KEKOL-452637 format. One record per residue (C-alpha): residue in three letters; x, y, z. Coordinates in Angstrom, 1 decimal. Example, Ala and Ser with C-alpha at 12.3 -4.5 7.8 and 13.67 -1.06 7.14 Angstrom:
2
R     r        u        v        w
R   ALA     12.3     -4.5      7.8
R   SER     13.7     -1.1      7.1
END
This chain:
440
R     r        u        v        w
R   UNK     26.2      1.8     15.2
R   UNK     27.2      3.8     18.3
R   UNK     24.6      6.2     19.6
R   UNK     24.8      9.0     22.3
R   UNK     21.3      9.6     23.3
R   UNK     21.0     10.9     26.9
R   UNK     19.0      9.2     29.6
R   UNK     16.4     11.9     29.4
R   UNK     16.0     11.4     25.7
R   UNK     15.6      7.7     26.1
R   UNK     12.6      8.2     28.4
R   UNK     10.7      9.0     25.2
R   UNK      9.5      5.7     23.9
R   UNK      9.9      6.9     20.3
R   UNK     13.5      7.8     20.9
R   UNK     14.1      4.6     22.7
R   UNK     12.8      2.6     19.8
R   UNK     14.8      4.6     17.3
R   UNK     17.9      4.1     19.4
R   UNK     17.4      0.3     19.2
R   UNK     17.1      0.4     15.5
R   UNK     20.1      2.7     15.0
R   UNK     22.3      0.5     17.2
R   UNK     21.4     -2.6     15.1
R   UNK     22.9     -1.0     11.9
R   UNK     26.4     -2.1     11.0
R   UNK     27.0      0.3      8.1
R   UNK     27.3     -2.7      5.7
R   UNK     25.6     -0.9      2.8
R   UNK     23.8     -4.0      1.5
R   UNK     20.6     -1.8      1.5
R   UNK     22.0      0.5     -1.3
R   UNK     21.8     -2.4     -3.8
R   UNK     18.0     -2.6     -3.6
R   UNK     17.0      1.0     -2.8
R   UNK     15.1      2.4     -5.7
R   UNK     16.0      6.1     -5.0
R   UNK     19.7      5.2     -4.8
R   UNK     19.4      3.3     -8.1
R   UNK     17.8      6.4     -9.7
R   UNK     19.8      9.2     -8.1
R   UNK     23.1      7.6     -7.1
R   UNK     23.4      9.8     -4.0
R   UNK     24.4      8.1     -0.7
R   UNK     22.0     10.4      1.2
R   UNK     19.2      8.9     -0.9
R   UNK     20.0      5.4      0.3
R   UNK     18.8      3.9      3.6
R   UNK     22.3      4.0      5.0
R   UNK     22.6      7.7      4.2
R   UNK     19.2      8.5      5.7
R   UNK     20.0      6.5      8.8
R   UNK     23.0      8.9      9.4
R   UNK     20.8     11.9      8.8
R   UNK     18.1     10.7     11.2
R   UNK     20.6      9.8     13.8
R   UNK     22.2     13.3     13.7
R   UNK     18.8     15.0     13.8
R   UNK     17.4     13.0     16.7
R   UNK     20.5     12.8     18.9
R   UNK     21.0     16.5     18.8
R   UNK     17.3     17.5     19.1
R   UNK     18.0     19.4     16.0
R   UNK     15.5     21.5     14.0
R   UNK     15.5     19.6     10.7
R   UNK     17.2     21.5      7.9
R   UNK     16.1     21.6      4.3
R   UNK     18.7     19.0      3.2
R   UNK     17.6     16.4      5.7
R   UNK     14.0     16.9      4.9
R   UNK     14.6     16.6      1.2
R   UNK     16.3     13.2      1.5
R   UNK     13.8     11.8      4.0
R   UNK     11.0     13.0      1.8
R   UNK     12.5     11.2     -1.1
R   UNK     12.3      7.8      0.7
R   UNK      9.5      5.7     -0.8
R   UNK      9.1      3.6      2.4
R   UNK      9.1      0.6      0.0
R   UNK     11.1     -1.3      2.7
R   UNK     13.2     -3.2      0.2
R   UNK     16.1     -2.3      2.5
R   UNK     14.5     -4.4      5.3
R   UNK     14.3     -7.4      3.0
R   UNK     18.0     -7.0      2.2
R   UNK     19.4     -6.1      5.6
R   UNK     21.4     -8.9      7.2
R   UNK     21.2     -7.2     10.6
R   UNK     17.4     -6.8     10.9
R   UNK     17.4     -3.0     11.0
R   UNK     13.7     -2.1     11.3
R   UNK     14.0      0.9      9.0
R   UNK     10.2      1.3      8.8
R   UNK      9.8      2.4     12.4
R   UNK     12.9      4.6     12.2
R   UNK     11.7      6.6      9.1
R   UNK      8.2      6.8     10.5
R   UNK      9.6      8.4     13.6
R   UNK     11.8     10.8     11.5
R   UNK      8.7     11.9      9.5
R   UNK      6.7     12.6     12.6
R   UNK      9.6     14.5     14.1
R   UNK      9.9     16.6     10.9
R   UNK      6.2     17.3     10.9
R   UNK      6.4     18.8     14.4
R   UNK      9.8     20.6     14.1
R   UNK     10.1     21.8     10.6
R   UNK      8.0     24.5      8.8
R   UNK      7.7     23.6      5.2
R   UNK      7.2     26.2      2.4
R   UNK      3.6     27.3      2.1
R   UNK      3.0     25.3     -1.2
R   UNK      4.2     22.1      0.4
R   UNK      2.1     22.6      3.5
R   UNK     -1.0     23.4      1.4
R   UNK     -0.5     20.4     -0.8
R   UNK     -0.1     18.0      2.1
R   UNK     -3.1     19.5      3.9
R   UNK     -5.2     19.0      0.8
R   UNK     -4.1     15.4      0.3
R   UNK     -4.7     14.6      4.0
R   UNK     -8.2     16.1      3.8
R   UNK     -9.2     14.4      0.6
R   UNK     -7.6     11.0     -0.1
R   UNK     -8.7      9.2      3.1
R   UNK    -12.3     10.2      2.5
R   UNK    -13.9      8.3     -0.4
R   UNK    -16.7     10.8     -0.9
R   UNK    -14.4     13.8     -1.0
R   UNK    -11.9     11.9     -3.1
R   UNK    -14.6     10.9     -5.7
R   UNK    -15.6     14.6     -6.1
R   UNK    -11.9     15.5     -6.4
R   UNK    -11.5     12.9     -9.2
R   UNK    -14.4     14.4    -11.1
R   UNK    -12.8     17.8    -10.8
R   UNK     -9.4     16.5    -11.9
R   UNK    -10.9     14.7    -14.9
R   UNK    -12.5     17.9    -16.1
R   UNK     -9.2     19.8    -15.6
R   UNK     -7.0     17.1    -17.1
R   UNK     -6.8     18.7    -20.6
R   UNK     -5.1     21.7    -18.8
R   UNK     -2.4     19.7    -17.1
R   UNK      0.3     21.0    -19.4
R   UNK     -0.4     24.5    -18.1
R   UNK      0.2     23.6    -14.5
R   UNK      3.2     25.5    -13.1
R   UNK      3.9     22.9    -10.4
R   UNK      4.7     19.3    -11.6
R   UNK      2.9     18.0     -8.5
R   UNK     -0.3     19.6     -9.7
R   UNK      0.2     18.1    -13.1
R   UNK      0.7     14.7    -11.5
R   UNK     -2.6     15.1     -9.5
R   UNK     -4.5     15.7    -12.7
R   UNK     -2.8     12.8    -14.6
R   UNK     -3.8     10.5    -11.7
R   UNK     -7.5     10.9    -12.4
R   UNK     -8.8      7.7    -14.1
R   UNK    -10.6      8.0    -17.5
R   UNK    -13.6      6.3    -16.0
R   UNK    -14.7      6.9    -12.4
R   UNK    -16.6      3.8    -11.1
R   UNK    -20.0      4.1     -9.6
R   UNK    -20.4      3.8     -5.9
R   UNK    -20.6      0.2     -4.7
R   UNK    -23.2     -0.6     -2.0
R   UNK    -21.1     -3.6     -1.0
R   UNK    -18.8     -1.1      0.8
R   UNK    -21.6     -0.2      3.3
R   UNK    -21.6     -1.9      6.7
R   UNK    -23.3     -5.3      6.3
R   UNK    -22.8     -9.0      6.3
R   UNK    -22.5    -11.4      3.3
R   UNK    -23.4    -15.0      4.0
R   UNK    -21.2    -17.9      2.8
R   UNK    -22.7    -19.6     -0.2
R   UNK    -20.9    -22.8      0.8
R   UNK    -20.9    -24.4      4.3
R   UNK    -19.3    -21.7      6.5
R   UNK    -15.7    -22.2      7.3
R   UNK    -14.7    -18.8      8.6
R   UNK    -16.2    -15.4      9.6
R   UNK    -14.0    -12.6      8.4
R   UNK    -14.1     -8.8      8.3
R   UNK    -13.2     -7.1      5.0
R   UNK    -11.4     -3.8      5.2
R   UNK    -12.9     -1.9      2.3
R   UNK    -10.4      1.0      2.6
R   UNK    -10.7      4.6      1.5
R   UNK     -9.0      5.5     -1.9
R   UNK     -9.8      2.1     -3.3
R   UNK    -13.6      2.8     -2.8
R   UNK    -13.3      5.8     -5.1
R   UNK    -10.8      4.5     -7.6
R   UNK    -11.9      0.8     -8.2
R   UNK    -15.0     -0.8     -6.8
R   UNK    -14.4     -4.0     -8.6
R   UNK    -11.8     -5.2     -6.2
R   UNK    -14.0     -5.3     -3.1
R   UNK    -16.9     -6.8     -5.1
R   UNK    -14.7     -9.6     -6.4
R   UNK    -13.2    -10.2     -3.0
R   UNK    -16.7    -10.6     -1.4
R   UNK    -17.9    -13.0     -4.2
R   UNK    -14.7    -15.1     -4.0
R   UNK    -14.6    -15.4     -0.2
R   UNK    -18.3    -16.2      0.2
R   UNK    -18.0    -18.8     -2.6
R   UNK    -15.1    -20.4     -0.7
R   UNK    -17.1    -20.6      2.6
R   UNK    -16.5    -17.3      4.4
R   UNK    -19.1    -15.1      5.9
R   UNK    -17.8    -11.6      5.1
R   UNK    -18.5     -8.7      7.3
R   UNK    -18.0     -5.0      6.5
R   UNK    -17.8     -3.6     10.1
R   UNK    -19.7     -0.5     11.2
R   UNK    -17.2      2.4     11.7
R   UNK    -14.2      0.9      9.9
R   UNK    -12.6      3.0      7.2
R   UNK     -9.1      4.4      6.2
R   UNK     -6.2      2.5      7.8
R   UNK     -4.3      5.7      8.4
R   UNK     -1.4      4.9      6.2
R   UNK     -1.7      8.0      3.9
R   UNK     -1.4     10.5      6.8
R   UNK      1.0      8.2      8.8
R   UNK      3.6      8.4      6.0
R   UNK      3.3     12.2      5.9
R   UNK      4.2     12.3      9.7
R   UNK      0.7     13.4     10.7
R   UNK      0.5     11.0     13.7
R   UNK     -2.5     12.5     15.4
R   UNK     -4.6     12.1     12.2
R   UNK     -3.4      8.6     11.4
R   UNK     -3.9      7.3     14.9
R   UNK     -7.4      8.8     15.0
R   UNK     -8.5      6.9     11.9
R   UNK     -6.7      3.7     13.0
R   UNK     -8.4      3.9     16.4
R   UNK    -11.8      3.8     14.7
R   UNK    -10.8      0.6     12.9
R   UNK     -9.6     -0.9     16.1
R   UNK    -12.9     -0.2     17.9
R   UNK    -14.9     -1.4     14.9
R   UNK    -13.1     -4.7     14.6
R   UNK    -12.8     -5.4     18.3
R   UNK    -16.6     -5.0     18.5
R   UNK    -17.0     -7.8     15.9
R   UNK    -14.4    -10.0     17.6
R   UNK    -16.1     -9.6     20.9
R   UNK    -19.5    -10.0     19.3
R   UNK    -20.0    -12.9     16.8
R   UNK    -16.3    -13.4     16.5
R   UNK    -13.8    -13.0     13.7
R   UNK    -11.3    -15.5     12.3
R   UNK     -9.5    -12.9     10.3
R   UNK     -9.4     -9.2      9.3
R   UNK     -8.9     -9.5      5.5
R   UNK     -7.2     -6.7      3.6
R   UNK     -6.9     -6.6     -0.2
R   UNK     -4.8     -3.4     -0.4
R   UNK     -1.3     -4.4      0.7
R   UNK     -0.3     -0.9      1.7
R   UNK     -3.1     -0.9      4.2
R   UNK     -2.2     -4.4      5.3
R   UNK      1.3     -3.4      6.2
R   UNK      0.0     -0.5      8.4
R   UNK     -2.8     -2.5     10.1
R   UNK     -0.3     -5.3     11.0
R   UNK      1.7     -2.5     12.6
R   UNK     -1.1     -1.2     14.8
R   UNK      0.3     -3.1     17.8
R   UNK      3.5     -1.1     17.5
R   UNK      1.7      2.2     16.7
R   UNK     -0.5      1.9     19.9
R   UNK      2.1      0.2     22.1
R   UNK      2.0      3.0     24.7
R   UNK     -1.7      3.8     24.3
R   UNK     -4.7      2.6     26.3
R   UNK     -5.7      0.8     23.1
R   UNK     -2.5     -1.2     23.1
R   UNK     -4.1     -4.6     23.9
R   UNK     -6.9     -4.2     21.4
R   UNK     -4.5     -2.9     18.7
R   UNK     -2.3     -6.0     19.2
R   UNK     -5.4     -8.2     18.8
R   UNK     -6.3     -6.5     15.5
R   UNK     -2.7     -6.8     14.2
R   UNK     -2.7    -10.5     15.0
R   UNK     -5.9    -11.1     13.1
R   UNK     -4.9     -9.0     10.1
R   UNK     -4.2    -10.9      6.9
R   UNK     -3.6    -10.1      3.3
R   UNK     -6.4    -11.7      1.2
R   UNK     -3.8    -14.0     -0.4
R   UNK     -2.9    -15.4      3.1
R   UNK     -6.5    -16.3      3.8
R   UNK     -7.0    -17.8      0.3
R   UNK     -4.1    -20.1      0.9
R   UNK     -6.1    -21.5      3.9
R   UNK     -9.2    -22.1      1.8
R   UNK     -9.8    -24.7     -0.9
R   UNK     -9.3    -22.7     -4.1
R   UNK    -10.3    -25.1     -6.9
R   UNK     -7.6    -26.3     -9.2
R   UNK     -8.2    -24.8    -12.6
R   UNK     -7.2    -25.9    -16.1
R   UNK     -4.9    -23.9    -18.3
R   UNK     -6.6    -20.6    -19.0
R   UNK     -4.4    -19.7    -22.0
R   UNK     -3.5    -16.3    -20.5
R   UNK     -0.1    -15.1    -19.4
R   UNK     -0.2    -12.9    -16.3
R   UNK      2.8    -10.6    -15.4
R   UNK      2.6    -10.4    -11.6
R   UNK      3.8     -7.2    -10.1
R   UNK      4.8     -7.6     -6.5
R   UNK      3.7     -4.6     -4.5
R   UNK      6.5     -3.4     -2.1
R   UNK      4.1     -3.3      0.8
R   UNK      3.3     -7.0      0.2
R   UNK      6.8     -8.5     -0.6
R   UNK      8.8     -6.2      1.7
R   UNK      6.4     -4.8      4.2
R   UNK      4.5     -8.1      4.9
R   UNK      7.1    -10.6      3.5
R   UNK      4.4    -12.3      1.3
R   UNK      6.2    -13.2     -1.9
R   UNK      4.8    -16.5     -3.2
R   UNK      1.1    -16.8     -2.3
R   UNK     -0.4    -14.6     -5.1
R   UNK      1.7    -16.4     -7.7
R   UNK      0.8    -19.8     -6.3
R   UNK     -2.9    -18.9     -6.3
R   UNK     -2.8    -17.6     -9.9
R   UNK     -1.0    -20.7    -11.1
R   UNK     -3.4    -22.9     -9.2
R   UNK     -6.3    -21.2    -11.0
R   UNK     -4.8    -22.0    -14.3
R   UNK     -2.9    -18.8    -15.3
R   UNK      0.7    -18.8    -16.6
R   UNK      2.6    -16.4    -14.3
R   UNK      5.7    -14.4    -15.3
R   UNK      7.6    -11.8    -13.3
R   UNK      9.6     -8.7    -14.5
R   UNK     13.3     -8.2    -14.1
R   UNK     14.2     -6.6    -10.8
R   UNK     10.8     -7.4     -9.4
R   UNK     12.0     -6.2     -5.9
R   UNK     12.1     -2.5     -7.1
R   UNK      9.2     -0.1     -6.5
R   UNK      6.9      1.1     -9.2
R   UNK      7.0      4.6     -7.7
R   UNK      3.5      4.8     -6.4
R   UNK      4.1      4.5     -2.6
R   UNK      0.9      6.1     -1.3
R   UNK      1.2      9.8     -2.0
R   UNK      4.7      9.6     -3.3
R   UNK      3.7      9.8     -7.0
R   UNK      2.0     13.1     -6.1
R   UNK      4.7     14.6     -3.9
R   UNK      7.8     13.4     -5.8
R   UNK      6.5     13.0     -9.4
R   UNK      9.9     13.2    -11.2
R   UNK     11.4     10.3     -9.3
R   UNK      8.1      8.4     -9.3
R   UNK      7.9      8.8    -13.1
R   UNK     11.3      7.3    -13.6
R   UNK     10.5      4.3    -11.5
R   UNK      7.2      3.9    -13.2
R   UNK      8.8      3.9    -16.7
R   UNK     11.4      1.4    -15.5
R   UNK      8.7     -0.9    -14.0
R   UNK      6.4     -0.8    -17.1
R   UNK      9.4     -1.5    -19.4
R   UNK     10.3     -4.7    -17.4
R   UNK      6.7     -5.8    -17.2
R   UNK      6.0     -5.4    -20.9
R   UNK      9.3     -7.1    -21.8
R   UNK      7.7    -10.4    -20.6
R   UNK      5.0    -10.0    -23.3
R   UNK      2.1    -10.9    -21.0
R   UNK     -1.6    -10.7    -21.8
R   UNK     -2.3     -8.7    -18.7
R   UNK     -0.8     -7.5    -15.4
R   UNK     -1.9     -8.5    -11.9
R   UNK     -1.1     -6.7     -8.6
R   UNK     -2.3     -6.7     -5.0
R   UNK     -2.4     -3.0     -4.3
R   UNK     -4.6     -0.2     -5.8
R   UNK     -1.8      2.3     -5.7
R   UNK      0.5      0.1     -7.9
R   UNK     -2.5     -0.6    -10.2
R   UNK     -3.1      3.1    -10.8
R   UNK      0.5      3.9    -11.2
R   UNK      1.4      1.2    -13.7
R   UNK     -2.0      1.3    -15.4
R   UNK     -1.5      5.0    -16.3
R   UNK      1.5      4.2    -18.5
R   UNK      0.7      0.9    -20.3
R   UNK     -1.9     -0.4    -22.8
R   UNK     -1.9     -3.7    -21.0
R   UNK     -4.9     -4.4    -18.8
R   UNK     -4.1     -4.4    -15.1
R   UNK     -6.2     -5.8    -12.3
R   UNK     -6.1     -7.1     -8.8
R   UNK     -5.1    -10.8     -8.3
R   UNK     -8.5    -11.4     -6.6
R   UNK    -10.4    -10.3     -9.7
R   UNK     -8.6    -13.0    -11.7
R   UNK     -9.2    -15.7     -9.0
R   UNK    -12.9    -14.7     -8.8
R   UNK    -13.2    -14.9    -12.6
R   UNK    -11.5    -18.3    -12.7
R   UNK    -13.8    -19.8    -10.1
R   UNK    -17.1    -18.7    -11.4
R   UNK    -17.3    -14.9    -11.1
R   UNK    -17.8    -12.4    -13.9
R   UNK    -15.0    -11.3    -16.3
R   UNK    -13.0     -8.5    -14.8
R   UNK    -14.1     -5.2    -16.4
R   UNK    -10.5     -4.1    -16.7
R   UNK    -10.0     -6.7    -19.5
R   UNK    -12.1     -4.7    -21.9
R   UNK    -11.4     -1.2    -20.5
R   UNK    -11.3      1.5    -23.2
R   UNK     -7.7      2.5    -24.1
R   UNK     -6.3     -0.9    -23.2
R   UNK     -5.1     -3.7    -25.4
R   UNK     -7.7     -6.4    -24.9
R   UNK     -6.2     -9.9    -24.9
R   UNK     -7.7    -12.9    -26.7
R   UNK    -10.1    -13.9    -23.9
R   UNK    -10.6    -17.7    -23.6
R   UNK    -13.7    -19.4    -22.3
R   UNK    -13.2    -20.1    -18.6
R   UNK    -16.3    -22.2    -18.1
END
């Protein structure tokens, strides 16, 4: 793609990077075949190729974003399926992130939009605040049909029926390996996950220590910054990311770390991109070190000796989170691990398509998100599984809110199969409990 940025414009590192990305696009349109919003809406401007043209025009002309451009950029899920499909290696993620940051600083949204985004940015990344908000949403849930704004209704519907108790395993501390130590790793405990589902981190700690890892929850680490980053709020996202960098570098330079383990794939995609996010910052070198050590939990487990299990008699429908299969290009590890542990693994049709969660997308774009959720649940249930497994809390909440099948993190199943407790989600009220075999 030909671009016409001036020399002055290209002195801005963000413009220079976007220019590189735009020039790599050859207009082939392969991306439209795997773009969820294009599949649902059928509008070229709701495809990656269409958005590329909108972003190019906006950035080249230093244009104040108009309502049309903002609408189509906002509708992007950042699922990154287009990056998996693209034969030219167009790094759409960095381009759309730049576009969102540009919109945030150059476009004045309607008051209701500004207020909602401000509330989400002030609540979701903070587990304590988020937990209080969930209790409030749970109380107000019976009134969701009276909400004038579908986004408010979506927020109330997101509240889980049961809000888990606080887990002290999320506090800064170290967990010793129960087998001869092989690795020392930092576990990112996250933010929203600590309010929505405490079983995931608990299971991860049990499993990793059982397999010979000393697990550290670093002092000062918290939200990865993804939730605000994808809303274009760069200052906020970089501030929280910087705290993580300082926390993990202190561990690396102290007792050392073999890996920074992340069990929420949306966070993993962001942490692995810290090197790019801070490339022009004094933290550049440390950010690059963090990105190099960041691993999805399935990557680490592939390096450890997960015991080979007998047939468990359970069929697991594996949902591949977009941030894992497209953002991190990890496609086989979770399935390989589940099969090794003795589960039968099946996948839905069109497993590359997003479930519609995408961070705050299901709250900001509930109509499109709802269509994608219904489509994903239908294809998962068509495989007639006993349960669903996924590697991202957002996907679990999204899919779990629309199916009677139990849904849990891959790590919970692996922990159970190797000596841990039965995942609570298997007997959660309102879910169709499978016939549970004896695992030991």
